[in-house]
DRENDO-1510 file (C-alpha; in Angstrom, 1 decimal, always signed):
<recs>
REC; n; res; u; v; w
REC; 1; MET; +0.0; +0.0; +0.0 .
REC; 2; PRO; +1.3; +3.5; -0.8 .
REC; 3; ARG; +2.0; +5.9; +2.1 .
REC; 4; LEU; -0.8; +8.1; +3.3 .
REC; 5; PHE; +0.3; +11.3; +1.5 .
REC; 6; ARG; +1.5; +9.5; -1.6 .
REC; 7; GLY; -1.7; +7.6; -2.3 .
REC; 8; LEU; -5.1; +8.8; -3.3 .
REC; 9; SER; -5.6; +10.9; -0.2 .
REC; 10; GLY; -2.3; +12.8; -0.8 .
REC; 11; ARG; -3.2; +13.5; -4.4 .
REC; 12; LEU; -6.6; +14.7; -3.3 .
REC; 13; LEU; -5.0; +17.0; -0.7 .
REC; 14; TRP; -2.8; +18.7; -3.3 .
REC; 15; LEU; -5.5; +18.9; -5.9 .
REC; 16; THR; -7.8; +20.6; -3.4 .
REC; 17; VAL; -5.0; +23.2; -2.7 .
REC; 18; ILE; -4.6; +23.8; -6.4 .
REC; 19; PHE; -8.3; +24.1; -7.1 .
REC; 20; VAL; -8.9; +26.4; -4.2 .
REC; 21; MET; -6.1; +28.6; -5.4 .
REC; 22; LEU; -7.6; +28.7; -8.9 .
REC; 23; ALA; -10.9; +29.7; -7.4 .
REC; 24; GLU; -9.2; +32.4; -5.4 .
REC; 25; VAL; -7.7; +33.8; -8.6 .
REC; 26; LEU; -11.2; +34.4; -9.9 .
REC; 27; ILE; -12.0; +36.2; -6.7 .
REC; 28; PHE; -8.6; +38.1; -6.7 .
REC; 29; VAL; -9.1; +39.9; -10.0 .
REC; 30; PRO; -12.4; +41.7; -9.1 .
REC; 31; SER; -11.0; +42.3; -5.6 .
REC; 32; VAL; -7.8; +44.0; -6.7 .
REC; 33; ALA; -9.9; +46.1; -9.2 .
REC; 34; ASN; -12.1; +47.2; -6.4 .
REC; 35; MET; -9.1; +48.0; -4.2 .
REC; 36; ARG; -7.7; +50.2; -7.1 .
REC; 37; MET; -10.9; +52.1; -7.5 .
REC; 38; ASN; -11.2; +52.7; -3.8 .
REC; 39; TRP; -7.6; +53.9; -3.7 .
REC; 40; LEU; -8.2; +56.4; -6.5 .
REC; 41; ARG; -11.5; +57.6; -5.0 .
REC; 42; ASP; -9.7; +58.2; -1.7 .
REC; 43; LYS; -7.2; +60.4; -3.5 .
REC; 44; LEU; -10.1; +62.3; -5.1 .
REC; 45; ASP; -11.9; +62.8; -1.8 .
REC; 46; THR; -8.8; +64.1; -0.2 .
REC; 47; ALA; -8.1; +66.5; -3.0 .
REC; 48; ALA; -11.8; +67.5; -3.2 .
REC; 49; ALA; -11.7; +68.5; +0.5 .
REC; 50; ALA; -8.7; +70.8; -0.2 .
REC; 51; GLY; -10.2; +72.0; -3.4 .
REC; 52; ILE; -13.4; +73.2; -1.8 .
REC; 53; VAL; -11.4; +75.2; +0.8 .
REC; 54; ILE; -9.2; +76.7; -1.9 .
REC; 55; ASP; -12.2; +77.5; -4.0 .
REC; 56; GLY; -13.7; +79.5; -1.1 .
REC; 57; LEU; -10.7; +81.8; -1.3 .
REC; 58; GLN; -12.1; +83.1; -4.6 .
REC; 59; SER; -9.3; +84.4; -6.9 .
REC; 60; ALA; -6.6; +84.6; -4.3 .
REC; 61; GLU; -3.5; +82.7; -5.3 .
REC; 62; LEU; -2.2; +80.1; -2.8 .
REC; 63; PRO; +1.4; +80.6; -1.6 .
REC; 64; ARG; +3.9; +78.1; -3.1 .
REC; 65; ALA; +4.4; +76.5; +0.3 .
REC; 66; VAL; +0.7; +75.8; +0.7 .
REC; 67; GLN; +0.5; +74.3; -2.8 .
REC; 68; ASP; +3.4; +72.0; -2.1 .
REC; 69; ASP; +1.9; +70.9; +1.2 .
REC; 70; THR; -1.4; +70.2; -0.6 .
REC; 71; LEU; +0.2; +68.2; -3.4 .
REC; 72; LEU; +2.3; +66.3; -0.9 .
REC; 73; ALA; -0.7; +65.4; +1.1 .
REC; 74; THR; -2.6; +64.0; -1.9 .
REC; 75; GLY; +0.5; +62.6; -3.6 .
REC; 76; THR; -0.4; +64.3; -6.9 .
REC; 77; LYS; +1.4; +66.7; -9.3 .
REC; 78; VAL; -1.7; +68.7; -10.5 .
REC; 79; ILE; -5.0; +69.5; -8.8 .
REC; 80; ALA; -7.7; +71.1; -10.9 .
REC; 81; LEU; -11.3; +72.0; -10.2 .
REC; 82; ARG; -14.0; +72.2; -12.9 .
REC; 83; LYS; -17.1; +74.3; -11.9 .
REC; 84; ASP; -19.8; +75.9; -14.0 .
REC; 85; GLY; -18.1; +75.0; -17.2 .
REC; 86; THR; -14.7; +76.5; -16.2 .
REC; 87; SER; -11.6; +74.7; -15.0 .
REC; 88; ARG; -9.4; +76.2; -12.3 .
REC; 89; LEU; -5.9; +75.0; -11.5 .
REC; 90; LEU; -5.6; +74.8; -7.7 .
REC; 91; ALA; -2.1; +73.5; -7.3 .
REC; 92; ALA; +0.6; +72.2; -9.6 .
REC; 93; THR; +4.3; +71.2; -9.5 .
REC; 94; ASP; +6.5; +69.4; -11.9 .
REC; 95; VAL; +3.8; +69.3; -14.5 .
REC; 96; PRO; +4.6; +66.2; -16.8 .
REC; 97; PRO; +4.9; +66.9; -20.5 .
REC; 98; GLN; +2.3; +64.2; -21.4 .
REC; 99; VAL; -0.3; +62.0; -19.7 .
REC; 100; ASP; -0.2; +58.3; -20.5 .
REC; 101; GLU; -3.6; +57.3; -19.2 .
REC; 102; VAL; -7.0; +59.0; -18.5 .
REC; 103; PHE; -9.7; +57.5; -16.2 .
REC; 104; ASP; -13.2; +58.7; -15.5 .
REC; 105; LEU; -14.2; +57.4; -12.0 .
REC; 106; SER; -17.8; +58.5; -12.3 .
REC; 107; ASP; -18.8; +55.7; -14.6 .
REC; 108; THR; -16.3; +52.8; -15.0 .
REC; 109; PRO; -17.6; +49.4; -16.2 .
REC; 110; MET; -16.5; +46.4; -14.1 .
REC; 111; LEU; -14.6; +44.6; -16.9 .
REC; 112; ALA; -12.8; +47.8; -17.8 .
REC; 113; SER; -11.9; +48.3; -14.2 .
REC; 114; MET; -10.5; +44.7; -13.9 .
REC; 115; ARG; -8.5; +45.2; -17.2 .
REC; 116; ASP; -7.0; +48.5; -15.9 .
REC; 117; ALA; -6.1; +47.0; -12.6 .
REC; 118; LEU; -4.2; +44.1; -14.2 .
REC; 119; ASP; -2.5; +46.5; -16.5 .
REC; 120; THR; -1.3; +48.7; -13.6 .
REC; 121; LEU; -0.3; +45.7; -11.6 .
REC; 122; LEU; +1.7; +44.0; -14.3 .
REC; 123; PHE; +3.1; +47.0; -16.3 .
REC; 124; GLY; +2.6; +50.1; -14.2 .
REC; 125; GLY; +5.0; +52.0; -12.0 .
REC; 126; GLY; +6.3; +54.8; -14.1 .
REC; 127; ARG; +3.4; +56.1; -16.1 .
REC; 128; VAL; +1.5; +59.4; -15.7 .
REC; 129; MET; -2.2; +59.1; -15.2 .
REC; 130; ARG; -5.0; +61.7; -15.1 .
REC; 131; PHE; -8.3; +60.8; -13.3 .
REC; 132; TYR; -11.3; +62.8; -12.3 .
REC; 133; GLY; -14.7; +62.4; -10.7 .
REC; 134; PRO; -17.5; +64.4; -9.2 .
REC; 135; ILE; -17.4; +65.9; -5.7 .
REC; 136; GLY; -20.4; +64.4; -3.8 .
REC; 137; GLU; -23.7; +65.3; -5.3 .
REC; 138; SER; -22.6; +68.6; -6.7 .
REC; 139; ASP; -21.7; +69.5; -10.3 .
REC; 140; MET; -18.1; +70.2; -9.4 .
REC; 141; VAL; -15.5; +67.8; -10.8 .
REC; 142; ILE; -12.1; +67.3; -9.2 .
REC; 143; GLU; -9.2; +66.3; -11.5 .
REC; 144; LEU; -5.8; +64.9; -10.5 .
REC; 145; VAL; -2.6; +64.1; -12.3 .
REC; 146; MET; +0.0; +61.8; -10.7 .
REC; 147; THR; +2.2; +58.8; -11.4 .
REC; 148; ASP; +1.0; +55.3; -10.8 .
REC; 149; GLY; +4.0; +54.2; -8.8 .
REC; 150; ALA; +2.4; +54.6; -5.3 .
REC; 151; LEU; -0.8; +52.9; -6.6 .
REC; 152; ARG; +1.1; +49.9; -8.0 .
REC; 153; LYS; +3.1; +49.6; -4.7 .
REC; 154; ASP; -0.1; +49.5; -2.7 .
REC; 155; MET; -1.6; +47.0; -5.2 .
REC; 156; LEU; +1.4; +44.7; -4.8 .
REC; 157; LYS; +1.1; +44.8; -1.0 .
REC; 158; TYR; -2.6; +44.0; -1.3 .
REC; 159; SER; -1.9; +41.1; -3.7 .
REC; 160; LYS; +0.6; +39.5; -1.4 .
REC; 161; MET; -1.8; +39.8; +1.5 .
REC; 162; MET; -4.5; +38.2; -0.7 .
REC; 163; PHE; -2.1; +35.4; -1.7 .
REC; 164; LEU; -1.3; +34.6; +1.9 .
REC; 165; ILE; -5.0; +34.6; +2.9 .
REC; 166; SER; -5.9; +32.4; -0.2 .
REC; 167; LEU; -3.1; +30.0; +0.7 .
REC; 168; LEU; -4.2; +29.7; +4.3 .
REC; 169; ILE; -7.9; +29.2; +3.2 .
REC; 170; SER; -6.9; +26.5; +0.6 .
REC; 171; LEU; -4.7; +24.7; +3.1 .
REC; 172; PHE; -7.4; +24.8; +5.8 .
REC; 173; THR; -10.0; +23.6; +3.3 .
REC; 174; ALA; -7.7; +20.9; +1.9 .
REC; 175; VAL; -7.0; +19.6; +5.4 .
REC; 176; LEU; -10.7; +19.4; +6.2 .
REC; 177; ILE; -11.5; +17.7; +3.0 .
REC; 178; PHE; -8.5; +15.4; +3.4 .
REC; 179; LEU; -9.7; +14.3; +6.9 .
REC; 180; ALA; -13.3; +13.9; +5.8 .
REC; 181; ILE; -12.4; +12.0; +2.6 .
REC; 182; ASN; -9.8; +9.9; +4.3 .
REC; 183; ARG; -12.3; +8.8; +6.9 .
REC; 184; MET; -15.2; +8.2; +4.5 .
REC; 185; MET; -13.3; +6.8; +1.5 .
REC; 186; ILE; -9.6; +6.2; +1.8 .
REC; 187; LEU; -9.7; +4.1; +5.0 .
REC; 188; PRO; -12.6; +1.9; +3.8 .
REC; 189; ILE; -10.8; +1.4; +0.4 .
REC; 190; ARG; -7.6; +0.5; +2.3 .
REC; 191; ARG; -9.6; -1.9; +4.4 .
REC; 192; LEU; -11.1; -3.5; +1.2 .
REC; 193; THR; -7.6; -3.8; -0.3 .
REC; 194; HIS; -6.1; -5.3; +2.8 .
REC; 195; SER; -8.9; -7.8; +2.9 .
REC; 196; MET; -8.3; -8.8; -0.7 .
REC; 197; GLN; -4.6; -9.2; -0.1 .
REC; 198; ARG; -5.2; -11.4; +3.0 .
REC; 199; PHE; -7.8; -13.4; +1.2 .
REC; 200; SER; -5.6; -14.0; -1.8 .
REC; 201; GLU; -2.8; -15.4; +0.4 .
REC; 202; GLN; -5.1; -18.1; +1.8 .
REC; 203; PRO; -8.5; -18.1; +0.1 .
REC; 204; GLU; -9.7; -21.3; +1.8 .
REC; 205; ASP; -9.5; -19.7; +5.3 .
REC; 206; PRO; -13.1; -18.6; +6.3 .
REC; 207; ALA; -11.5; -16.1; +8.8 .
REC; 208; ARG; -10.1; -14.1; +6.0 .
REC; 209; VAL; -13.5; -13.3; +4.5 .
REC; 210; PHE; -14.2; -9.6; +4.5 .
REC; 211; ALA; -16.6; -8.4; +7.2 .
REC; 212; PRO; -18.7; -5.6; +5.6 .
REC; 213; ASP; -20.3; -2.6; +7.2 .
REC; 214; ARG; -24.0; -2.2; +7.7 .
REC; 215; SER; -24.1; +1.3; +6.2 .
REC; 216; ARG; -25.8; +2.2; +2.9 .
REC; 217; GLY; -22.9; +3.9; +1.2 .
REC; 218; GLU; -21.4; +2.8; -2.1 .
REC; 219; LEU; -18.2; +1.4; -0.4 .
REC; 220; ALA; -20.4; -0.6; +2.0 .
REC; 221; VAL; -22.3; -2.1; -0.9 .
REC; 222; ALA; -19.0; -2.9; -2.6 .
REC; 223; GLY; -17.8; -4.5; +0.7 .
REC; 224; ARG; -20.9; -6.7; +0.8 .
REC; 225; HIS; -20.4; -7.7; -2.8 .
REC; 226; LEU; -16.8; -8.5; -2.0 .
REC; 227; THR; -17.9; -10.7; +0.9 .
REC; 228; ALA; -20.4; -12.5; -1.3 .
REC; 229; MET; -17.8; -13.1; -4.0 .
REC; 230; GLN; -15.2; -14.4; -1.5 .
REC; 231; VAL; -17.8; -16.8; +0.0 .
REC; 232; GLN; -18.8; -18.0; -3.4 .
REC; 233; LEU; -15.1; -18.4; -4.3 .
REC; 234; GLN; -14.5; -20.5; -1.2 .
REC; 235; ARG; -17.4; -22.7; -2.1 .
REC; 236; THR; -16.0; -23.1; -5.7 .
REC; 237; LEU; -12.5; -23.9; -4.4 .
REC; 238; LYS; -13.9; -26.4; -2.0 .
REC; 239; GLN; -16.0; -28.0; -4.8 .
REC; 240; GLN; -12.9; -28.0; -7.1 .
REC; 241; LYS; -10.9; -29.8; -4.4 .
REC; 242; ASN; -13.7; -32.3; -4.0 .
REC; 243; LEU; -13.8; -32.8; -7.8 .
REC; 244; ALA; -10.0; -33.3; -7.8 .
REC; 245; ASP; -10.2; -35.9; -5.1 .
REC; 246; LEU; -13.2; -37.5; -6.9 .
REC; 247; GLY; -11.2; -37.5; -10.1 .
REC; 248; LEU; -8.3; -39.3; -8.4 .
REC; 249; ALA; -10.7; -41.8; -6.9 .
REC; 250; VAL; -12.5; -42.4; -10.2 .
REC; 251; SER; -9.1; -42.9; -12.0 .
REC; 252; LYS; -8.2; -45.6; -9.5 .
REC; 253; ILE; -11.6; -47.3; -9.7 .
REC; 254; ASN; -11.6; -46.9; -13.5 .
REC; 255; HIS; -8.3; -48.9; -13.7 .
REC; 256; ASP; -9.8; -51.9; -11.9 .
REC; 257; MET; -13.2; -51.5; -13.6 .
REC; 258; ARG; -11.6; -51.6; -17.0 .
REC; 259; ASN; -9.9; -54.9; -16.2 .
REC; 260; ILE; -13.2; -56.4; -14.9 .
REC; 261; LEU; -15.1; -55.3; -18.0 .
REC; 262; ALA; -12.3; -56.7; -20.3 .
REC; 263; SER; -12.8; -60.1; -18.6 .
REC; 264; ALA; -16.6; -59.8; -18.9 .
REC; 265; GLN; -16.1; -58.9; -22.6 .
REC; 266; LEU; -14.0; -62.1; -23.2 .
REC; 267; MET; -16.6; -64.2; -21.4 .
REC; 268; SER; -19.5; -62.6; -23.3 .
REC; 269; ASP; -17.9; -63.4; -26.6 .
REC; 270; ARG; -18.5; -67.0; -25.9 .
REC; 271; LEU; -22.3; -66.4; -25.7 .
REC; 272; THR; -22.4; -66.2; -29.5 .
REC; 273; ASP; -21.6; -69.9; -29.6 .
REC; 274; VAL; -24.7; -70.8; -27.4 .
REC; 275; GLU; -27.5; -72.3; -29.4 .
REC; 276; ASP; -30.3; -71.0; -27.1 .
REC; 277; PRO; -32.5; -68.6; -29.2 .
REC; 278; MET; -33.1; -66.3; -26.2 .
REC; 279; VAL; -29.3; -66.0; -25.6 .
REC; 280; ARG; -28.7; -65.4; -29.3 .
REC; 281; SER; -31.2; -62.5; -29.3 .
REC; 282; PHE; -29.7; -60.8; -26.2 .
REC; 283; ALA; -26.0; -61.6; -26.8 .
REC; 284; PRO; -25.4; -58.8; -29.5 .
REC; 285; LYS; -27.0; -56.1; -27.3 .
REC; 286; LEU; -25.0; -57.3; -24.3 .
REC; 287; LEU; -21.8; -57.2; -26.3 .
REC; 288; ARG; -22.4; -53.7; -27.6 .
REC; 289; THR; -23.2; -52.5; -24.1 .
REC; 290; ILE; -20.0; -54.0; -22.7 .
REC; 291; ASP; -18.0; -52.5; -25.6 .
REC; 292; ARG; -19.5; -49.1; -24.8 .
REC; 293; ALA; -18.6; -49.5; -21.1 .
REC; 294; VAL; -15.0; -50.4; -22.0 .
REC; 295; GLY; -14.9; -47.4; -24.3 .
REC; 296; TYR; -16.2; -45.1; -21.6 .
REC; 297; THR; -13.7; -46.3; -19.0 .
REC; 298; SER; -10.9; -45.7; -21.5 .
REC; 299; GLU; -12.1; -42.1; -22.0 .
REC; 300; VAL; -12.4; -41.2; -18.3 .
REC; 301; LEU; -8.8; -40.1; -17.9 .
REC; 302; ALA; -8.9; -38.2; -21.1 .
REC; 303; TYR; -12.0; -36.4; -19.9 .
REC; 304; GLY; -10.3; -35.5; -16.6 .
REC; 305; GLN; -7.1; -34.3; -18.3 .
REC; 306; ALA; -8.6; -32.2; -21.1 .
REC; 307; SER; -11.9; -32.8; -22.7 .
REC; 308; GLU; -13.9; -35.3; -24.7 .
REC; 309; ALA; -12.2; -36.8; -27.7 .
REC; 310; ALA; -12.9; -35.1; -31.1 .
REC; 311; PRO; -16.0; -36.6; -32.8 .
REC; 312; ARG; -15.3; -39.1; -35.5 .
REC; 313; ARG; -18.1; -38.1; -37.8 .
REC; 314; ARG; -19.9; -40.0; -40.4 .
REC; 315; ARG; -23.4; -40.2; -41.8 .
REC; 316; ILE; -25.7; -42.5; -39.8 .
REC; 317; ARG; -29.4; -43.3; -39.8 .
REC; 318; LEU; -30.9; -41.6; -36.8 .
REC; 319; ALA; -33.8; -44.1; -36.6 .
REC; 320; ASP; -31.4; -47.0; -36.0 .
REC; 321; LEU; -29.7; -45.0; -33.3 .
REC; 322; CYS; -33.0; -44.2; -31.6 .
REC; 323; GLN; -34.0; -47.9; -31.7 .
REC; 324; GLU; -30.7; -48.8; -30.0 .
REC; 325; VAL; -31.3; -46.2; -27.3 .
REC; 326; ARG; -34.8; -47.7; -26.8 .
REC; 327; ASP; -33.3; -51.2; -26.4 .
REC; 328; ILE; -30.6; -50.0; -23.9 .
REC; 329; LEU; -33.2; -48.2; -21.8 .
REC; 330; ALA; -35.1; -51.5; -21.4 .
REC; 331; ILE; -38.2; -49.7; -20.0 .
REC; 332; ASP; -40.2; -52.0; -17.8 .
REC; 333; PRO; -43.6; -52.6; -19.4 .
REC; 334; ASP; -45.3; -52.4; -16.0 .
REC; 335; ALA; -44.0; -48.8; -15.6 .
REC; 336; GLY; -46.6; -47.6; -18.1 .
REC; 337; ILE; -44.1; -45.4; -20.0 .
REC; 338; GLU; -44.6; -45.2; -23.7 .
REC; 339; PHE; -41.6; -44.5; -25.9 .
REC; 340; GLN; -42.4; -43.0; -29.3 .
REC; 341; GLU; -40.0; -42.5; -32.3 .
REC; 342; GLN; -41.0; -40.0; -34.8 .
REC; 343; VAL; -38.0; -40.2; -37.1 .
REC; 344; ALA; -38.0; -40.8; -40.8 .
REC; 345; ALA; -36.3; -44.0; -41.7 .
REC; 346; ASP; -34.1; -42.3; -44.3 .
REC; 347; LEU; -33.1; -39.3; -42.1 .
REC; 348; GLU; -29.3; -39.2; -41.7 .
REC; 349; VAL; -27.1; -37.2; -39.3 .
REC; 350; ASP; -23.5; -36.3; -39.8 .
REC; 351; CYS; -22.1; -37.2; -36.4 .
REC; 352; ASP; -20.1; -39.4; -34.1 .
REC; 353; SER; -22.6; -42.3; -33.5 .
REC; 354; GLU; -21.2; -43.1; -30.1 .
REC; 355; GLN; -21.3; -39.5; -28.9 .
REC; 356; LEU; -24.7; -38.8; -30.2 .
REC; 357; PHE; -25.9; -42.1; -28.6 .
REC; 358; ARG; -24.6; -40.8; -25.3 .
REC; 359; VAL; -26.4; -37.5; -25.7 .
REC; 360; ILE; -29.8; -39.0; -26.6 .
REC; 361; HIS; -29.4; -41.8; -24.0 .
REC; 362; ASN; -28.7; -39.4; -21.2 .
REC; 363; LEU; -31.7; -37.2; -22.0 .
REC; 364; CYS; -34.0; -40.2; -22.4 .
REC; 365; ARG; -32.8; -41.8; -19.2 .
REC; 366; ASN; -33.4; -38.5; -17.3 .
REC; 367; ALA; -37.0; -38.5; -18.8 .
REC; 368; VAL; -37.5; -42.1; -17.6 .
REC; 369; GLN; -36.4; -41.3; -14.1 .
REC; 370; ALA; -38.7; -38.2; -14.1 .
REC; 371; LEU; -41.7; -40.3; -15.2 .
REC; 372; THR; -41.1; -43.0; -12.6 .
REC; 373; THR; -41.6; -40.4; -9.9 .
REC; 374; PHE; -45.3; -40.2; -10.7 .
REC; 375; ASP; -47.8; -42.4; -8.8 .
REC; 376; PRO; -48.0; -45.6; -10.9 .
REC; 377; GLN; -51.6; -46.0; -9.7 .
REC; 378; ASP; -52.7; -42.8; -11.4 .
REC; 379; ALA; -54.2; -44.0; -14.6 .
REC; 380; SER; -55.1; -40.5; -15.8 .
REC; 381; MET; -51.4; -39.5; -16.0 .
REC; 382; VAL; -49.9; -40.0; -19.5 .
REC; 383; ARG; -46.3; -41.2; -19.4 .
REC; 384; ARG; -44.7; -40.7; -22.7 .
REC; 385; ILE; -41.2; -40.1; -24.1 .
REC; 386; SER; -41.0; -39.0; -27.7 .
REC; 387; VAL; -38.0; -38.6; -30.0 .
REC; 388; SER; -38.6; -36.6; -33.2 .
REC; 389; ALA; -36.3; -35.2; -35.8 .
REC; 390; HIS; -36.3; -33.3; -39.1 .
REC; 391; ARG; -33.8; -31.8; -41.4 .
REC; 392; VAL; -33.7; -28.1; -42.4 .
REC; 393; GLY; -31.0; -27.6; -45.0 .
REC; 394; SER; -27.8; -28.8; -43.6 .
REC; 395; VAL; -29.0; -28.9; -40.0 .
REC; 396; VAL; -30.8; -31.8; -38.2 .
REC; 397; SER; -33.0; -30.8; -35.3 .
REC; 398; ILE; -33.7; -33.5; -32.7 .
REC; 399; MET; -36.5; -33.0; -30.2 .
REC; 400; ILE; -36.7; -35.1; -27.0 .
REC; 401; ASP; -39.9; -34.6; -25.1 .
REC; 402; ASP; -41.5; -36.1; -22.1 .
REC; 403; THR; -44.8; -35.6; -20.1 .
REC; 404; GLY; -43.1; -35.7; -16.7 .
REC; 405; PRO; -43.3; -33.1; -13.9 .
REC; 406; GLY; -40.8; -30.7; -15.6 .
REC; 407; MET; -37.6; -29.3; -14.3 .
REC; 408; PRO; -37.6; -27.4; -11.0 .
REC; 409; ARG; -36.5; -23.8; -10.9 .
REC; 410; LYS; -33.1; -24.5; -9.4 .
REC; 411; ALA; -32.3; -27.0; -12.1 .
REC; 412; ARG; -33.3; -24.5; -14.8 .
REC; 413; GLU; -31.0; -21.9; -13.3 .
REC; 414; ASN; -28.1; -24.3; -13.2 .
REC; 415; LEU; -29.1; -26.3; -16.3 .
REC; 416; PHE; -25.6; -27.3; -17.5 .
REC; 417; ALA; -23.7; -26.9; -14.2 .
REC; 418; ALA; -22.1; -30.1; -12.8 .
REC; 419; PHE; -23.5; -31.1; -9.3 .
REC; 420; ARG; -26.0; -28.2; -9.4 .
REC; 421; GLY; -28.2; -28.8; -12.4 .
REC; 422; SER; -29.7; -32.1; -11.3 .
REC; 423; ALA; -33.5; -32.2; -11.4 .
REC; 424; ARG; -33.8; -35.0; -8.8 .
REC; 425; SER; -32.5; -35.7; -5.3 .
REC; 426; GLY; -29.2; -37.5; -5.3 .
REC; 427; GLY; -28.5; -36.6; -8.9 .
REC; 428; THR; -25.2; -35.0; -10.1 .
REC; 429; GLY; -26.3; -33.2; -13.3 .
REC; 430; LEU; -23.3; -34.6; -15.1 .
REC; 431; GLY; -25.5; -36.1; -17.8 .
REC; 432; LEU; -26.5; -32.7; -19.1 .
REC; 433; VAL; -23.0; -31.4; -18.8 .
REC; 434; ILE; -21.6; -34.3; -20.9 .
REC; 435; ALA; -24.5; -33.9; -23.4 .
REC; 436; ARG; -23.8; -30.2; -23.9 .
REC; 437; GLU; -20.0; -30.8; -24.4 .
REC; 438; LEU; -20.6; -33.5; -26.9 .
REC; 439; VAL; -23.1; -31.4; -28.9 .
REC; 440; LEU; -20.8; -28.3; -28.9 .
REC; 441; ALA; -18.0; -30.5; -30.2 .
REC; 442; HIS; -20.2; -31.2; -33.2 .
REC; 443; GLY; -20.7; -27.4; -33.7 .
REC; 444; GLY; -24.3; -27.7; -32.6 .
REC; 445; THR; -26.6; -26.4; -29.9 .
REC; 446; ILE; -28.7; -27.9; -27.1 .
REC; 447; ALA; -31.4; -26.0; -25.3 .
REC; 448; LEU; -34.3; -26.4; -23.0 .
REC; 449; VAL; -37.5; -25.5; -24.8 .
REC; 450; GLU; -40.4; -23.8; -23.0 .
REC; 451; LYS; -43.6; -25.7; -23.6 .
REC; 452; PRO; -47.2; -24.9; -22.6 .
REC; 453; GLY; -48.0; -28.3; -21.1 .
REC; 454; PRO; -46.2; -30.3; -18.4 .
REC; 455; GLY; -43.0; -32.0; -19.0 .
REC; 456; THR; -39.5; -31.3; -20.3 .
REC; 457; GLN; -38.4; -30.7; -23.9 .
REC; 458; PHE; -34.9; -30.5; -25.2 .
REC; 459; ARG; -33.9; -29.4; -28.7 .
REC; 460; ILE; -30.6; -30.6; -30.3 .
REC; 461; GLU; -29.3; -29.1; -33.5 .
REC; 462; ILE; -26.5; -30.9; -35.3 .
REC; 463; PRO; -25.1; -29.2; -38.5 .
REC; 464; ASP; -23.4; -31.1; -41.3 .
REC; 465; ARG; -19.7; -30.7; -41.8 .
REC; 466; PRO; -18.7; -28.1; -44.4 .
REC; 467; VAL; -18.1; -29.7; -47.7 .
REC; 468; SER; -15.3; -28.5; -50.0 .
REC; 469; LEU; -16.1; -27.6; -53.5 .
REC; 470; GLU; -13.9; -30.5; -54.9 .
REC; 471; ASP; -15.7; -33.1; -52.8 .
REC; 472; TYR; -19.1; -31.7; -53.8 .
REC; 473; ARG; -18.2; -31.8; -57.5 .
REC; 474; ALA; -16.8; -35.4; -57.1 .
REC; 475; ARG; -20.0; -36.6; -55.5 .
REC; 476; ALA; -22.1; -34.7; -58.1 .
</recs>
């Protein structure tokens, strides 16, 4: 974690100082313009007081010493009074040859005043200015001529004072904001970060789960979400560990099971030599079942290490595959479950026959298990499993439908999630996971279809492999 003043809070502190200083600049310009106008008006008022006294002397000329004292008191070089359309020079000394600037203080716009103030502050100091304004409510106008050196000096002092005040205000504001933000944001963020660091070091430890606040702030909401995520991650890690242990156990069991099935396969081969008609009718199905079992056990390790083997695709008759699924299911006639096949005899699918058999067999077996949960004494309940298919262009759509109770809400939300998507108690949900993986390996899709009546319906779509132009021409 960064240090307190080098992290987010430190940057916030300095940004607050800078922003407050920028805001003070916007205040400073009008303020220094107002200070300049007040300074000039004070000079006019002082000179106006002396001018009225001098004007009362009528035409008498002031002694040189009195004029000098008057000019010294006002800091000016020339004082003139305009009255009744005439202008009278009251006092003058060192009259400059030219005037650089002229200002009318009776009516000065604010923008012009700010512009003149900045001009004097930045470039003044040696220029001669003439400014005038009315005396009170009378029609007399007092006019002064002086250099702007004293004005600029006082404006610089005022600017320094304003800078120091602005700096103190910005620092004080920044400290208050720093303390408030540090308590409301930085400390909770550091607490969240520290919790994530501790949790990442040992995520399986429940004591390292973040304990959120009960407030309603955004950071408190983020803390509650972090807690939920950490709890879910711990569950996932625990499940992954269980799956790893299960995979090791299955691998050990699979090794011995494969040897047992191999022995059963050798013994089953001898059933073909038995003359009993019943044995001859069941022997081929038994052999195919054992062959599939041996093949499944050989693929267990491959499934645990990477994924299902790539499909070995060829065109097969779907009706024959559905008949084989029906034979393997061996539905008890007393269960009252009807199995319907609505597949055209000439409909072909471009697929791996063993993998598509596993997909359809898993879905039909789930349907049988769902239908057996019904009360067998309920004669009004229709128990039916139907497999239908049709081709649209290069895609074969297979529908597997049943009239069972349907999938519960939890199973729908975790439809293709292992150990969570099972629709019955004690199930693992692996059948749907395997079916989805096999269908995706064919470039197809599998989805649960919403239906108006009771039951569950799955739709499988298997596209044909792309055909190169040379192969198409050769077949044509």
